[in-house]
N, C-alpha and C positions, 0 to 999 in steps of 0.2 A: 864578788870576791875582793878582798882588800889587797892592794898591791904588796904591802909589807907583812901581812899576817903570816905567822909561822916561818918567816925567813930569818936566817942568821943575821945578827946585827952587822957583820962585815959586808954581807951581800946587800943589805938595805942601804948602807952607806954608798956602795958602788952604784946601786940603782939611782940614788939621789944625785950622785955626781954625773951620771949619764943623762938624767933628765935636765939638769942644769946646763950641761954642755949642749943639748939639743935646743934648749931655750935661747942660749947665746947665739946659736946658729939661725934663730928666727923661726924655729919650728914650734907650732902650737901642739899642746898635749892635753888630752882629756884624761884625767886621773880619777879613779874611783877609790876613795881611801877613807877609812874611819880613824886612822892613827893621826891625830891632830898635829903632833910634833913633826911627823914625816911630811904631812901636807903643808905645814907652815914653811918647811925648808924649801919646797919646790914650787909652791903655787902662788900665783898673783891674785886669783879670784877664787871665791868659794860659792858653791850652790848647795844648799841643804835640801834634800828631797825627802818627803814623807808621803807614803802611799801614792807615789807618782806625781805629787804636786810640789812645786818649788815653794819652800817655806821661808827661805832666806837667800839673798843674792847680794854679793858685794865684794869689796877688796878683802883679801885674806888678812892683811895687817889690821884692818878694822875689826874683823870678826875675832881674830886672835886676842885683841885687846879688850873685847867686850865680854866681861864675865857673865853677864845676864844672858846673852845670846848663846854662849857656849853651854851654860847650864841648861837653858831651855831646850836646845836642840841636840846636845851631845851628852848631857848629864855630867859634864866635867867643869 
């Protein structure tokens, strides 16, 4: 299940704020998310899984800036 799928935008924003607050407190979070925009807001690292295999691992900022990787793994 995606964290933000089907959730009202105002609630998604509140979720992002809470995740960022937890990060500032030094708490690690594992997030399963297909919404790249949401994931970019709150994530430091990205792992792309396909059929149980890690296909990509790295910094979120690098992944978000890599058009080829986004197209290859997410179709965006």
